[in-house]
C-alpha positions in Angstrom: 101.0 100.0 77.6 100.7 99.1 80.8 99.9 101.9 84.0 102.4 102.0 86.5 103.8 104.4 88.9 106.0 105.8 86.6 103.5 106.4 84.1 101.0 108.6 86.9 101.8 112.2 87.3 102.8 113.2 90.8 101.0 117.1 90.3 101.8 118.5 93.8 102.2 122.3 92.6 99.0 123.4 93.2 97.8 121.1 95.7 97.1 123.4 98.5 94.5 125.3 96.0 92.5 122.5 95.8 92.2 121.8 99.6 89.7 122.4 102.2 90.1 125.1 104.9 93.8 124.8 104.9 93.7 127.1 107.7 90.8 125.2 110.0 91.9 124.9 113.6 91.8 120.8 113.1 94.9 121.1 110.5 93.0 118.6 108.8 92.6 119.6 105.1 91.0 117.7 102.2 92.2 118.1 98.4 89.5 116.3 95.4 91.2 114.7 92.5 89.0 113.0 89.3 91.3 111.1 87.5 94.2 108.5 89.7 96.5 110.1 86.7 96.3 113.3 88.5 97.2 112.0 91.8 99.8 112.9 94.6 101.2 109.7 94.1 104.2 109.6 96.7 101.4 110.9 99.5 98.8 108.6 98.0 100.7 105.6 98.0 102.6 106.2 101.2 99.7 105.4 102.8 98.9 102.5 100.8 101.9 101.0 101.8 101.4 100.7 105.2 98.0 98.6 104.8 99.4 96.5 101.6 96.0 96.9 99.5 96.5 97.0 96.0 93.0 97.7 95.6 93.9 101.3 96.7 96.4 101.7 94.7 97.3 104.8 92.0 98.0 101.7 89.3 94.8 99.6 90.0 92.4 102.9 90.4 94.0 104.1 87.3 93.2 100.7 85.3 89.3 100.9 86.7 89.0 104.4 84.6 90.2 103.0 81.6 86.7 100.7 81.1 84.1 102.5 83.2 80.8 101.3 83.8 78.7 103.6 81.7 78.3 106.2 83.1 80.6 106.2 85.8 83.1 108.7 87.2 85.3 108.6 89.7 86.4 110.9 93.1 89.7 110.8 95.1 90.3 112.7 98.3 93.6 112.9 99.7 93.8 114.0 103.2 96.6 116.0 105.1 97.4 117.4 108.8 99.3 120.4 108.0 101.7 118.7 105.3 101.3 115.0 106.3 98.9 112.8 104.5 97.2 110.9 106.9 93.7 109.5 104.7 93.0 108.7 101.9 89.6 108.1 100.4 87.8 106.5 97.1 84.7 107.0 95.6 82.2 106.1 92.2 79.7 108.0 91.0 77.0 106.3 88.8 73.4 106.0 88.2 71.9 103.2 89.8 68.9 101.6 88.5 67.1 100.0 91.8 66.5 96.5 90.5 65.4 93.0 92.9 64.9 94.9 95.7 62.3 92.4 96.7 65.1 90.3 97.7 66.9 91.5 99.8 64.2 93.6 101.8 61.5 92.7 104.1 58.9 94.8 102.7 56.3 92.6 104.8 57.8 94.2 108.1 57.6 98.1 106.2 55.0 99.2 108.7 51.4 98.0 109.3 49.0 97.5 106.8 47.5 100.7 107.3 50.4 102.6 106.5 51.6 104.4 104.0 54.4 102.0 103.5 52.5 99.4 103.2 49.7 100.7 100.8 53.1 102.3 98.7 54.5 98.7 98.5 52.9 97.7 95.3 53.3 100.9 93.3 57.2 100.7 94.6 57.8 97.3 93.7 56.1 97.5 89.9 58.5 100.7 89.4 61.5 99.4 91.0 62.8 98.8 87.5 62.6 102.6 85.9 63.8 103.8 89.0 67.2 105.6 88.4 69.6 107.6 91.3 73.1 108.9 91.0 74.4 107.6 93.6 78.1 108.1 95.2 79.6 105.2 96.5 82.7 105.4 99.0 84.2 102.1 98.4 84.1 99.8 94.9 80.8 98.5 93.8 83.4 96.0 91.6 85.1 94.5 94.6 83.7 93.9 98.3 85.6 94.4 101.6 87.5 97.9 102.9 88.8 99.6 99.4 87.2 102.9 100.1 89.1 104.7 102.8 92.4 104.2 104.9 93.2 106.1 107.6 96.9 106.7 109.6 96.8 105.2 113.1 97.2 108.6 114.3 93.4 109.7 113.5 90.8 109.4 116.3 87.5 107.5 115.4 86.0 110.9 115.4 88.9 112.4 113.1 88.0 109.5 110.3 84.2 110.5 111.0 84.6 114.2 110.4 86.9 113.5 107.5 84.4 110.9 105.8 81.4 113.6 106.4 83.8 116.5 105.3 85.0 114.1 101.9 81.5 113.1 100.8 80.0 117.0 101.1 82.8 118.6 99.1 82.1 116.1 96.5 78.4 116.5 96.2 79.4 120.4 96.6 82.1 120.5 93.6 79.2 119.0 91.8 82.5 118.0 88.9 80.9 115.3 87.1 77.8 118.0 85.8 75.2 115.7 87.6 73.1 116.4 90.4 74.2 113.5 93.2 70.7 112.1 94.4 72.3 109.3 96.9 75.5 108.6 99.2 76.5 104.8 100.2 79.2 104.7 102.1 80.1 101.0 101.5 81.8 98.2 104.0 83.1 100.1 107.3 83.8 98.8 110.9 80.8 99.3 112.9 82.7 101.7 115.4 83.1 104.3 112.1 79.6 103.8 111.2 78.4 104.7 115.0 80.8 107.6 114.9 79.4 108.6 111.7 75.9 108.7 112.5 76.7 110.9 115.6 77.8 113.7 113.1 74.8 112.4 110.4 71.9 111.0 112.0 70.1 110.4 108.4 72.0 108.3 107.4 70.1 104.3 107.4 72.6 101.5 108.2 72.5 98.0 107.4 74.3 94.8 106.6 74.2 92.3 103.7 76.3 89.0 103.4 80.2 88.8 105.0 82.5 89.5 103.1 84.3 85.9 103.0 88.1 85.6 103.1 90.2 82.1 103.3 93.4 82.7 105.9 96.2 81.0 104.3 98.7 79.0 106.9 101.8 79.7 106.6 103.4 75.8 106.2 101.3 75.6 103.4 102.7 75.0 100.1 99.7 73.9 97.7 96.3 72.9 98.2 97.2 69.5 98.7 98.7 70.8 102.5 95.3 72.2 102.8 93.3 69.0 102.4 95.6 67.7 104.7 94.5 70.2 107.6 90.8 69.7 106.8 89.1 66.9 108.6 88.0 63.4 106.8 84.4 64.1 106.0 86.1 67.5 104.2 89.0 65.7 102.5 86.7 63.3 101.0 84.6 66.1 99.5 87.7 67.9 98.2 89.3 65.0 96.7 85.7 63.8 94.8 85.4 67.1 93.6 88.8 67.3 92.0 88.2 63.6 90.6 85.1 64.7 89.1 86.8 67.5 87.4 90.1 65.7 86.1 89.4 65.3 82.6 89.1 69.1 82.1 92.1 71.5 81.5 93.0 74.5 83.6 95.5 77.1 81.4 95.8 80.7 82.4 94.7 82.9 80.0 97.4 85.7 78.4 96.0 89.3 77.2 95.9 87.4 73.7 93.4 84.8 74.6 91.7 86.8 76.7 90.9 89.2 73.6 90.1 86.8 71.0 87.8 84.5 73.4 86.1 87.9 74.9 82.5 86.9 73.7 82.6 83.7 75.8 84.5 84.8 78.9 81.1 87.5 79.0 78.8 85.3 78.1 80.3 83.1 80.5 80.2 85.5 83.3 76.1 86.9 82.0 75.4 83.2 83.1 76.4 84.0 86.8 75.6 87.2 86.8 72.2 86.4 85.8 71.3 84.1 89.0 72.9 87.2 91.3 69.9 88.4 94.1 71.4 92.1 93.4 73.6 94.0 91.8 73.9 97.3 91.3 76.0 97.7 88.2 77.6 95.3 85.9 81.0 95.5 83.9 81.7 96.9 80.5 82.5 94.6 77.8 86.0 94.9 77.5 86.5 94.6 81.6 88.9 91.3 81.2 90.6 92.8 78.2 92.2 95.9 79.8 92.3 95.3 82.8 94.4 92.3 81.6 96.1 94.8 79.2 97.0 97.4 82.1 97.9 95.6 85.2 99.8 92.8 83.3 100.9 89.6 86.0 98.7 91.6 88.6 95.8 90.4 87.2 95.2 86.2 86.7 92.4 84.7 84.3 92.5 81.1 84.4 90.1 79.1 82.3 88.2 75.5 82.2 88.5 73.5 79.1 86.8 70.7 77.7 88.9 69.9 74.7 88.8 73.6 73.0 85.7 74.3 74.9 85.9 77.1 77.1 83.3 76.7 80.2 84.3 78.4 82.8 86.5 80.7 84.1 87.7 82.6 87.4 89.6 85.7 87.9 92.0 87.3 90.8 94.1 90.3 91.5 97.5 89.7 93.3 97.8 92.0 95.7 101.0 93.4 98.1 100.1 90.8 100.7 96.4 89.2 99.9 94.9 88.0 96.8 91.4 89.5 95.6 89.1 87.2 94.2 87.3 89.2 91.0 84.7 87.5 88.6 83.6 84.4 87.7 82.2 83.0 84.7 80.5 79.3 84.3 78.7 77.1 81.8 76.4 75.6 84.3 75.7 72.3 82.4 79.0 71.0 83.7 78.8 72.4 86.9 77.0 69.7 88.5 79.1 66.8 86.8 82.2 68.6 87.3 81.8 70.3 90.6 82.8 73.3 88.3 82.7 76.2 90.9 84.3 73.9 93.7 87.2 73.4 92.1 87.4 76.9 91.0 87.2 78.2 94.6 90.3 74.8 95.3 92.2 76.7 92.5 92.0 80.1 94.1 93.6 79.1 96.9 96.2 77.2 95.5 97.1 79.4 93.3 97.1 82.4 96.4 99.0 79.9 98.5 101.6 79.6 95.7 101.5 83.7 95.3 102.8 83.6 98.7 99.8 85.7 99.8 98.4 85.8 103.8 95.1 85.3 102.6 92.5 84.9 99.2 89.3 87.6 99.8 86.4 85.4 98.4 83.7 88.3 98.3 80.1 88.3 99.7 78.4 85.2 97.3 77.9 81.5 98.4 79.1 82.0 101.7 78.6 78.0 102.8 80.5 76.4 100.3 83.3 79.5 100.5 83.2 78.1 104.5 83.8 74.4 103.5 87.3 75.3 102.1 88.3 77.5 105.0 86.5 80.5 104.3 85.8 82.8 107.4 82.9 85.6 107.5 84.0 89.4 108.1 80.8 91.8 108.9 80.9 94.9 107.5 78.2 98.2 107.5 76.8 99.4 104.9 75.5 103.3 105.1 73.1 105.3 103.1 71.5 108.5 102.5 69.2 110.3 100.0 69.8 114.0 99.7 66.1 114.3 99.5 64.8 114.7 103.2 61.3 113.1 102.3 62.5 110.5 100.1 65.4 109.5 102.9 62.7 108.8 105.6 60.8 106.5 102.9 64.1 105.2 102.1 65.3 104.5 105.7 62.4 102.7 106.4 62.9 99.9 103.8 66.6 100.3 104.7 66.1 98.8 108.4 64.2 95.6 106.7 66.8 94.4 104.4 67.6 91.0 105.4 71.1 88.6 104.8 70.5 85.8 103.5 70.7 82.8 106.2 73.5 80.7 106.0 75.8 77.5 107.9 78.8 78.6 108.9 80.9 75.2 108.3 84.3 73.9 110.0 86.3 71.8 107.9 89.9 71.9 110.0 90.8 69.1 112.0 91.7 71.6 114.7 
């Protein structure tokens, strides 16, 4: 059965008992929940609809609960000022194995050759695969972008930072998962909020990774053909060539039964792409695509590229209220060069989003340059991390400060 608002219980009674410091002079109180099914949805969705972010909606978050990564649990904070809901925050809690760090951190810059950090680097590098920490993440590890919190415009920046600070501490202190949280990650926030949070807690280390890529959709576009007409000659020729390379392939949407029957192939194609990623903290549940389709129905789309009856690639996306969100992709790399498979995936995602009436398509934070060739623009976000052991945190901060985003070239495909 699909998860909808009708099936998510609105447990308002007893809400005050879950609130922190209801008589605080600021008038701001926090209620903590561990399931989207227990949220006061009338209040939660009031704020979600203000921003139109489907990835913070109760049905989507409830769907994620149905197929969590192994050991992952969830936290939701509902914030009130007196009786008025003014903010929502979403958290994932999971065990993270720290791997591939050397691809993201410039360890050569961590101290000089005589420093403890330099001497420890070799030991740390060889033991990274076995390092595991219980991590609390404000945000969604499966999607990039601002999907961890929303604050009413009536809240000042100082109040927002105070709420963030109180929210993660409330979750850590409650210990509802029964596992000791060792580290806190605040994911994908604006720099101004980052700076305000560090005024309250200077133990956080800030860093940036690759930007999130978003392709705006012009109101006059009715299909990808209209987009191509707005490209300069160079990029229009390139797009037409890529489309021609894949014209012998069939592209079709997969229904729930198709996904169930082809799940092993879908997961293998996904793993092909995942294996080439520089860094990932968690993978997905083997039934991720099956269960998300069952839960979200027409909100979750998977389309496959077929050579005859063979599924050689797929892409997926979530239909939002105003914006679409690209999800996971899978490719058979034997076809990628000859068929320009990934390039066609990007064009098809844009075409689908145009026809859906979306204002943009969020393409996440990989392959930035090729995404910019279709018109995607970078969105920069800050990430903040803090280990709750002060000694470990001092080491973490030194490494975090040397995280280096990949260098890339922003392309400008449009004539104007």
